[in-house]
Structures are given as structure tokens and as C-alpha cells.
C-alpha positions in Angstrom: -29.4 -50.0 -31.0 -29.2 -53.7 -31.7 -26.5 -56.2 -30.5 -24.7 -56.3 -33.8 -23.0 -53.0 -33.0 -20.3 -54.8 -31.0 -19.6 -57.6 -33.4 -15.9 -58.1 -34.2 -14.6 -56.5 -30.9 -14.2 -59.0 -28.2 -13.4 -56.7 -25.3 -12.8 -53.1 -24.3 -9.1 -53.2 -24.9 -9.7 -54.2 -28.6 -12.1 -51.3 -28.9 -9.5 -48.9 -27.6 -6.8 -50.3 -29.9 -9.0 -49.9 -32.9 -9.9 -46.4 -32.0 -6.2 -45.5 -31.6 -5.0 -47.2 -34.7 -8.0 -46.5 -36.9 -10.6 -48.9 -38.2 -8.9 -49.2 -41.6 -5.8 -50.6 -39.9 -7.5 -52.7 -37.3 -11.0 -53.6 -38.6 -13.5 -55.8 -36.8 -15.1 -58.9 -38.4 -18.3 -59.0 -40.5 -20.1 -55.7 -41.1 -18.1 -54.2 -38.2 -14.9 -52.4 -39.0 -16.4 -49.1 -40.0 -16.2 -46.0 -37.7 -20.0 -46.2 -37.1 -19.8 -49.8 -36.0 -16.9 -49.0 -33.7 -18.9 -46.3 -32.0 -21.9 -48.6 -31.7 -19.7 -51.3 -30.1 -18.3 -48.8 -27.7 -21.8 -47.7 -26.6 -22.8 -51.3 -26.0 -19.6 -52.1 -24.0 -20.1 -48.9 -21.9 -23.7 -49.9 -21.0 -22.5 -53.4 -20.0 -19.6 -52.0 -17.9 -21.8 -49.6 -16.0 -24.6 -52.1 -15.5 -22.1 -54.5 -13.9 -20.5 -51.9 -11.7 -20.8 -52.7 -8.0 -21.4 -49.7 -5.7 -18.4 -48.8 -3.6 -18.6 -49.1 0.1 -19.9 -45.8 1.7 -17.2 -43.9 3.6 -17.8 -42.8 7.1 -19.5 -39.4 7.4 -16.8 -36.8 8.5 -17.1 -35.4 12.0 -18.6 -31.9 12.2 -16.3 -28.9 12.1 -15.2 -27.7 15.5 -17.3 -25.0 17.0 -16.3 -21.4 16.3 -17.7 -19.1 19.0 -17.0 -15.9 17.0 -20.0 -14.0 15.7 -20.6 -13.5 12.0 -20.5 -9.9 10.6 -23.7 -7.9 10.2 -25.9 -8.6 7.2 -24.7 -5.6 5.2 -21.1 -6.6 5.7 -21.9 -10.2 4.7 -23.4 -8.9 1.4 -20.3 -6.8 0.9 -18.0 -9.7 1.4 -19.9 -11.7 -1.2 -19.6 -8.8 -3.6 -15.8 -8.5 -3.0 -15.2 -12.2 -3.4 -17.1 -12.1 -6.7 -15.0 -9.2 -7.9 -17.9 -7.2 -9.2 -16.8 -3.6 -9.9 -20.1 -2.2 -11.2 -20.4 -0.4 -14.5 -17.2 0.0 -16.4 -16.1 2.4 -19.1 -16.4 -0.2 -21.9 -12.8 0.5 -23.0 -9.5 -0.9 -22.0 -9.1 1.7 -19.3 -10.0 1.0 -15.7 -12.7 3.6 -15.6 -14.0 5.4 -12.5 -15.4 2.4 -10.7 -13.4 1.1 -7.6 -11.4 -2.0 -8.0 -13.0 -4.4 -5.5 -10.3 -7.0 -5.6 -7.9 -4.5 -4.0 -10.4 -3.8 -1.2 -10.8 -7.4 -0.1 -7.6 -7.4 2.0 -8.8 -4.4 3.9 -12.2 -5.9 4.5 -10.6 -9.1 5.9 -8.2 -7.1 8.1 -11.1 -5.0 9.5 -13.3 -8.1 10.1 -10.4 -9.7 12.0 -10.0 -6.7 14.2 -13.7 -6.9 15.1 -13.3 -10.6 15.9 -15.7 -11.9 13.3 -15.7 -15.3 11.6 -16.6 -15.9 7.9 -20.3 -16.7 7.1 -20.5 -20.5 6.5 -21.8 -20.1 2.9 -18.9 -17.9 1.9 -16.1 -20.0 3.3 -15.6 -22.0 0.0 -15.3 -18.7 -2.0 -12.9 -17.4 0.6 -10.7 -20.4 0.3 -10.7 -20.1 -3.4 -9.6 -16.5 -3.2 -6.8 -17.4 -0.7 -5.7 -20.2 -3.1 -5.4 -17.7 -5.9 -3.7 -14.9 -3.9 -1.1 -15.8 -1.3 -1.3 -12.3 0.2 -4.8 -13.1 1.3 -4.1 -16.4 3.0 -3.2 -15.3 6.6 -6.3 -13.1 7.1 -8.6 -15.3 5.0 -7.7 -18.5 6.9 -8.0 -16.6 10.2 -11.5 -15.6 9.2 -12.4 -19.0 7.9 -11.5 -20.5 11.2 -12.3 -24.1 12.1 -14.7 -24.6 9.2 -12.1 -23.5 6.7 -9.7 -26.1 8.1 -12.4 -28.8 8.1 -13.2 -28.1 4.4 -9.5 -28.1 3.5 -9.2 -31.7 4.7 -11.9 -32.7 2.3 -10.8 -30.8 -0.9 -7.2 -31.2 -2.2 -7.5 -27.7 -3.9 -7.5 -26.1 -0.4 -4.7 -28.2 1.0 -2.5 -25.1 1.4 -4.7 -24.2 4.4 -3.4 -27.2 6.4 0.0 -25.5 6.4 -1.2 -22.0 6.4 -0.1 -20.8 9.8 -2.5 -19.8 12.6 -5.4 -19.2 10.3 -8.0 -21.9 10.3 -6.4 -23.7 13.2 -9.8 -24.1 14.9 -10.4 -24.1 18.7 -7.1 -24.3 20.6 -6.7 -25.6 24.2 -6.2 -23.1 26.9 -2.4 -22.5 27.0 -2.5 -23.2 30.8 -3.9 -26.7 30.0 -0.6 -28.6 29.8 -2.2 -31.9 28.9 -4.3 -30.4 26.1 -1.3 -28.4 24.8 0.9 -31.4 24.8 -1.6 -33.6 23.0 -2.3 -31.0 20.2 1.4 -30.4 19.8 2.1 -34.1 19.4 -0.9 -34.9 17.2 -2.1 -31.7 15.5 -1.7 -30.6 11.9 1.0 -28.1 11.1 -1.4 -25.1 11.0 -2.7 -26.1 14.4 0.7 -26.5 15.9 1.8 -23.1 14.6 -1.3 -21.5 16.1 -0.7 -23.3 19.4 2.9 -22.2 19.6 1.8 -18.6 19.0 -0.9 -18.9 21.8 1.6 -20.4 24.2 4.1 -17.7 23.3 1.5 -15.0 24.0 0.5 -16.6 27.3 4.0 -17.3 28.6 7.0 -16.4 26.4 9.4 -18.8 28.1 7.0 -21.7 27.6 7.3 -21.6 23.7 11.0 -22.8 23.5 10.3 -25.4 26.2 7.5 -26.7 24.0 9.7 -26.7 20.9 12.4 -28.7 22.7 10.1 -31.6 23.2 10.0 -32.5 19.5 12.8 -30.4 18.1 15.0 -33.3 17.1 12.3 -35.0 15.1 10.9 -32.0 13.2 11.6 -31.5 9.5 14.1 -28.8 8.6 11.5 -26.5 7.0 9.3 -26.9 10.1 12.1 -26.1 12.5 12.8 -23.0 10.5 9.2 -21.8 10.7 8.9 -22.6 14.4 12.2 -20.8 15.1 11.0 -17.8 13.1 7.9 -17.6 15.2 10.1 -16.7 18.2 10.6 -13.2 16.7 7.4 -12.2 18.4 8.2 -11.7 22.1 11.9 -12.3 21.6 13.7 -11.9 24.9 16.8 -12.9 26.8 15.0 -16.0 28.0 15.2 -17.5 24.5 19.0 -17.3 24.4 19.7 -20.8 25.7 17.5 -22.4 23.1 18.8 -20.2 20.3 22.4 -20.9 21.3 21.7 -24.7 20.9 20.1 -24.0 17.5 23.5 -22.6 16.3 24.6 -26.2 16.0 21.6 -27.3 14.0 22.2 -29.5 10.9 20.2 -27.0 8.7 22.2 -24.0 7.5 19.0 -21.9 7.3 18.1 -22.8 10.9 21.6 -21.8 12.1 21.4 -18.5 10.2 18.0 -17.6 11.7 19.2 -18.5 15.2 22.2 -16.3 14.8 20.1 -13.5 13.5 17.7 -13.7 16.5 20.6 -13.8 18.9 22.2 -10.8 17.4 18.9 -8.9 18.1 19.5 -9.6 21.8 22.2 -7.1 22.8 23.0 -8.9 26.0 23.4 -12.3 24.4 26.7 -14.1 24.4 26.7 -14.1 20.5 26.1 -10.4 20.4 29.1 -10.0 22.8 31.3 -12.2 20.6 30.3 -10.2 17.5 30.9 -6.9 19.3 34.4 -8.0 20.3 35.2 -9.0 16.7 33.6 -5.8 15.2 35.4 -3.4 17.6 38.7 -5.0 16.7 38.0 -4.1 13.0 36.4 -0.6 13.3 37.3 2.5 15.2 38.2 6.2 15.0 41.5 5.3 13.4 39.7 3.5 10.4 38.7 0.1 9.2 40.8 -3.1 9.3 38.6 -6.0 8.0 39.1 -9.5 9.3 41.9 -11.5 7.7 40.0 -14.8 7.8 36.7 -16.4 8.7 37.5 -18.8 11.5 35.5 -21.6 13.0 34.0 -19.4 15.7 32.7 -16.9 13.2 31.2 -19.7 11.2 29.3 -21.1 14.2 28.0 -17.7 15.0 26.3 -17.4 11.6 29.0 -15.7 9.4 28.7 -16.9 5.9 32.2 -17.6 4.5 31.6 -17.4 0.7 30.6 -13.9 -0.5 28.2 -13.2 -3.4 29.6 -12.7 -6.8 31.4 -9.3 -7.1 32.0 -8.9 -3.3 35.4 -9.2 -1.7 35.7 -11.8 1.1 37.1 -9.4 3.8 34.5 -6.7 3.2 31.7 -9.4 3.2 32.9 -10.7 6.6 33.3 -7.2 8.0 29.7 -6.3 7.0 28.3 -9.4 8.8 30.3 -8.7 12.0 29.2 -5.0 12.2 25.6 -6.0 11.4 25.4 -8.5 14.3 27.2 -6.3 16.9 25.0 -4.3 19.4 24.9 -0.7 18.2 25.4 0.4 21.8 29.0 -0.8 21.7 30.1 2.0 19.3 29.5 4.9 21.7 32.5 4.0 23.9 34.6 3.0 20.9 34.1 6.5 19.4 34.8 8.5 22.5 31.2 8.9 23.8 29.8 10.2 20.5 26.2 9.6 19.6 24.9 7.9 16.5 24.6 11.1 14.4 28.1 12.1 15.3 29.6 8.7 14.6 27.9 8.4 11.2 29.1 11.9 10.2 32.8 11.0 10.9 35.1 10.3 7.9 36.1 6.7 7.6 39.8 6.2 7.0 40.8 3.5 4.5 38.9 4.6 1.4 35.4 5.5 0.3 34.5 1.9 -0.2 34.9 1.1 3.5 32.6 4.0 4.5 29.9 2.6 2.2 30.3 -0.9 3.6 30.3 0.3 7.2 27.2 2.5 6.8 25.3 -0.2 5.0 26.1 -2.7 7.8 25.0 -0.1 10.4 21.7 0.3 8.5 21.1 -3.5 8.7 21.9 -3.5 12.4 19.5 -0.6 13.0 16.7 -2.5 11.3 17.5 -5.8 13.0 17.7 -4.2 16.5 14.8 -1.7 15.9 17.1 1.2 17.0 15.3 4.4 16.2 18.1 6.8 17.1 20.5 5.1 14.7 17.9 4.9 12.0 17.4 8.7 12.3 21.1 9.3 12.0 21.5 7.0 9.0 18.4 8.5 7.2 19.4 12.1 7.6 17.0 14.9 6.8 14.3 14.1 4.2 15.2 17.1 2.1 18.7 15.7 1.4 19.2 13.9 -1.9 19.2 10.1 -1.3 22.7 9.7 -2.9 24.1 12.4 -0.6 22.7 11.0 2.7 24.8 9.1 5.2 22.9 5.9 4.7 22.6 3.7 1.6 21.0 5.4 -1.4 18.7 2.3 -1.8 15.1 3.4 -1.3 14.3 -0.2 -0.2 16.9 0.0 2.6 15.6 3.4 3.6 12.1 2.0 3.8 13.3 -0.6 6.3 15.0 2.1 8.4 11.7 4.1 8.4 9.8 1.1 9.8 11.8 1.4 13.1 10.5 5.0 13.7 7.3 5.8 15.5 4.3 6.0 13.1 3.8 9.7 13.3 7.5 10.5 12.8 7.6 8.1 9.8 4.7 9.8 8.1 6.3 13.3 8.7 9.6 12.2 7.3 8.0 10.7 4.1 5.8 13.7 3.7 8.9 15.9 3.7 10.6 13.6 1.3 7.7 13.9 -1.1 7.7 17.7 -0.9 11.4 17.7 -1.7 11.8 14.9 -4.3 8.3 14.1 -5.6 6.2 11.0 -5.8 8.3 8.9 -8.2 11.2 8.6 -5.6 8.8 8.0 -2.7 6.7 5.1 -4.1 8.7 2.4 -2.2 8.6 4.5 1.0 4.8 4.8 1.0 4.4 1.1 1.5 5.7 1.2 5.1 3.2 3.7 6.3 0.3 2.8 8.5 -3.1 2.7 6.8 -5.0 5.0 6.7 -2.2 7.4 6.1 -1.8 10.2 8.6 -3.2 13.6 7.5 0.1 15.2 6.8 1.2 12.4 4.6 -2.2 12.1 2.8 -2.1 15.9 2.0 1.5 15.6 0.7 0.5 12.8 -1.7 -2.6 14.5 -3.0 -0.8 17.8 -3.4 1.9 16.1 -5.4 -0.7 14.3 -7.6 -2.4 17.7 -8.2 0.9 19.3 -9.1 1.7 16.5 -11.5 -1.6 17.0 -13.2 -1.2 20.8 -13.4 2.3 20.6 -14.8 1.3 18.2 -17.6 3.0 15.1 -16.3 2.0 11.8 -17.9 -0.8 10.4 -15.8 0.1 6.8 -16.5 3.4 7.3 -14.7 1.5 7.8 -11.4 -0.9 4.9 -11.7 0.9 2.9 -9.0 0.8 5.8 -6.5 -2.9 6.5 -7.4 -3.6 2.8 -6.6 -1.9 3.1 -3.3 -3.8 6.3 -2.5 -7.1 4.4 -3.2 -6.2 1.8 -0.6 -4.4 4.0 2.0 -5.8 7.5 2.1 -8.1 8.2 5.0 -11.7 7.9 3.6 -12.5 11.2 5.4 -10.5 12.9 2.7 -13.1 12.1 -0.1 -15.0 15.3 0.3 -11.9 17.4 0.0 -10.9 15.7 -3.2 -14.2 16.3 -5.0 -12.8 19.5 -6.6 -10.2 17.4 -8.4 -12.7 15.2 -10.2 -13.8 17.8 -12.7 -12.5 17.6 -16.3 -10.2 20.3 -17.4 -8.5 21.1 -20.7 -5.2 19.4 -21.6 -2.3 21.7 -20.7 -0.1 22.8 -23.6 2.4 20.3 -24.9 0.8 17.2 -23.2 -0.6 14.0 -24.6 -4.2 14.3 -25.9 -6.6 13.0 -23.3 -4.3 13.3 -20.4 -6.6 15.7 -18.5 -9.5 13.3 -19.0 -7.4 10.5 -17.7 -6.5 12.5 -14.6 -10.2 13.4 -14.0 -11.2 9.8 -14.3 -8.4 8.7 -11.9 -9.5 11.3 -9.3 -13.1 10.2 -9.7 -12.1 6.6 -9.1 -10.0 7.7 -6.0 -13.0 9.5 -4.5 -15.4 6.7 -5.3 -13.0 4.2 -3.7 -12.5 6.3 -0.6 -16.3 6.6 -0.1 -16.7 2.8 -0.7 -14.0 2.1 1.9 -15.8 4.4 4.4 -19.1 2.6 3.8 -17.4 -0.8 4.0 -15.8 -0.1 7.3 -19.0 1.3 8.8 -20.9 -1.9 7.7 -18.5 -3.9 9.9 -19.2 -1.9 13.0 -21.0 -4.1 15.5 -24.7 -3.1 16.0 
């Protein structure tokens, strides 16, 4: 290229202007002015600009990541993690259907959880891929950041794409000071990143529960509202009467969300002053004689967390009543109803109309969930064979799932297994999500039996894809051999969609393959 290529264009700005407007509207001088001459001139100017560029001052090399003393997983488990992060599923069917190969992306959370239980850290070479996976899937962030540890936090400071890790909770917080080291704790609390401070608060809480609110008090007035809310929410773990003084003070916080959370936590402490005030108000409104909702929402109720304005479609007085009953200790109702237990109280007719009974029972459901009261949850759930709409509690399956979470694991599995036998899988899908993984034997058998019945009766297999996906992730891997008989192809039952039987066979093949892969995956994580 010769120098004539930039004739007619004095500087870079003139070149850009000609390119934007067109050479016919803003031509150069002489032979320049054509598109070719414009490109030649741009090339010459580019070489000149680069040749004259001075190198930037080198930045200081970052300090090494903090030491992570945890071991890495065994070699086979490391290879498995790389496979899961890559999302390779093996040979597919070549069609739009999922095929019989396991879905590895759905197994990654289980691998991370199992690795965390073993106390492993992520292999250094896989930390970037792990952070990318956590960036794409928020459900992976807590276990992924915990596994990434100090190196993950170190990398997040260097890459804006991984900035979420700096506010990601305890995961990736690095090495924390000993909770008994008061000077180290105070320094990190004053100077640390948000993720480090959340992790530190959790460590202090686990070491000495009463020390956590004392630590919060040192900086509470200077914290941002969203940070105060997250710090306050962390007190749910290990909540005790010792937290009452701090939570009472938080009732006067300038943030409505902080005030509401403080009131909720106080109402979960049956001996707290707030719980006593709520009980006094609720007992004045509800008794054997019926329901008399509050006439107004006074200043005391507002300070104790009662929201004055109801949602659209709700009456004010029923809205206030529900909040009072929800926050009152459930133990207060025994004396009010003449020494009756939860099941007897729930079975009593409610004077004042059917609407008040529904409002009262719904509030008792929320109170049982908040206070983790298993006897009240049992009473409100009723027997699993009863139709949901006929039970004493709300007909909402989502609310029933919350009640079930308060029951012991074995009892929870038994209740849901009975519900499946009585009502089928379609109604039970939301309930299965609250069961401990792997599912207990009685629950696993109920799910598999219901799936087999659905296949044999000619049900559409596509209607059960959600339950089948849950079974792949939650059934005990030891059940794989028992399920082998269901993987064989059978003829389509009469009056069913063509190909339904083949779909069922493929789905059961994928289920068995996934269970076996899960079993292998968990065994690979076992320390040598």
C-alpha cells in the first residue's frame, strides 16, 4: 500500500465522517473519494495510531488467593464434575424427544451437594466453569460458591461476569477468622466484602448464638436497608429468646421490610413480648363463641408488624384478623377453647359464617408453619385420604406442602405416599418437592406404582413428565434394579395415542439409567 491511500482525509474524525455519510456525499480530494481510497486511508491511519501507542503502565500483580485447606475430590469425581459442567448427555435419540440418556444438567446440584457434605473444594481448573454455571443458574449459586471457596471469590474480583459471587452469601467467602478471635472478627466485619461478612455472621452465630446480634449492633445504623434485611434474615438459624431485645429494636427500623421480618421472627418466639401482645389481641377476637374481627388497625398493631392496607379483594377486618391469629402463639388457644387440643379445636364449627372459618383456619396454617408446630400441622392437614377441598386446612396444595415440612421426615413421606394412593400423582406433584432426597422407600414405591398404573391405564405419558423428572432426581438409586422390568416396550393399550407405550418405555429407561448414574456418581465422591 502506498501513501496516496490517505490523501484527502486529514485525520481519523474525517475518515469516520466520510464512512458514515458516504464517499459520494463527503468525498476526499484528488483521486481519493472512492470507497477503495477510503479503506486505504483507514488502513494507513490505523497503522499510524497503533505505531504511536504508548504501552500502559503495568498493574500490580494480584495477591494469591487465600489458602483453602479442604481436599479436592477423587480423580473419578473430578472427571465427573467436568462432564456435568459441560452438560454432555451421551448419545441422544436424534429426534426432538429427550431420549433414554440421563439429563446431566439436572444432576449437577446433587453432585455439588454431595461434594459439600464430604467437605471437598472445587479443583482449581474447574472453578471458572463452575462460576459460569452459577452465573447462568441461580439455584446453583450457594453450593457452587461454597465449593469454589477462596479461589472462586479471588477470581470474582478479577472478572465482572462473576461479580454476583461477591454478594453470594457464605459461599466463596474464603478463610474466616476463628469466631473466638474477637480482633479478627471485628476487622473482617468492618472491612470485608458482603459475602465474607455474611459467612462471618453465620460462623459467629454457630459458635455463640448471642454474639451474632451483638456483632450486628456495631454497624447496624450504617448498613444499607437491603443488607440489614439479609443480616436480620440470617438470625432465623438458631433463633432464640436471646435475640428478642435486638429484634424488638428492629421493629422501629426505617425500612418496612426490616420491620416486617423482625415482627415475623418475634412471633416465632412464643415467649416474646410481641407474641404476648398478639395473643392478647387474637384472643379478644376468636373464641368458642365465634369470631369478632378487630374494628381498627391502631398504632400498636402497626408497630408490631400488622400491615394496614389489604390486598385487592380482601376486606380490611378479615385481613387484620388473619395477621393477628398468624402471629399469636398456638399454645394460647388450648385454654381459650376449654382445654381442647389442636384437632378438637380445628374440628369445631366457627360461628359467624363460613368465610370466617376459612380465614381462621388459613391463619392457623400460617402460624403452624411459622412456629414449626407439628401437632397443629397434623390437625390442619387431616388424613391423606380426605379430598383436599374437604379437609380442615386450606385446599391449596402449596400451603399443604408448607405444613408437611413441619412434620418429621418419615411421617411426611408416609402422609404423601397415602395421598398419592388416594388421589394420584397429578395432585401430589407440589407435595413431592418437600420430601427428603433420596425418597423414603414407602414414598418411592408409591410414586413408581402410580406411574406404572398410569401407563397400564393408557394415560398420556406427557402429562407425567414433571413427576418422572422428579423421580430421576429423587428416587433412591438402589431402586434401579427393581425398575428394570418397566423398561421393556409393550403394545399401546386400546384407545390411546399411537407411540404412547414406546414413550413410557423410553421414560422408564431414562429413569433407570439416571438412577444408576446417580449411584455411580455418589460412590465416586466417597473418600478413598
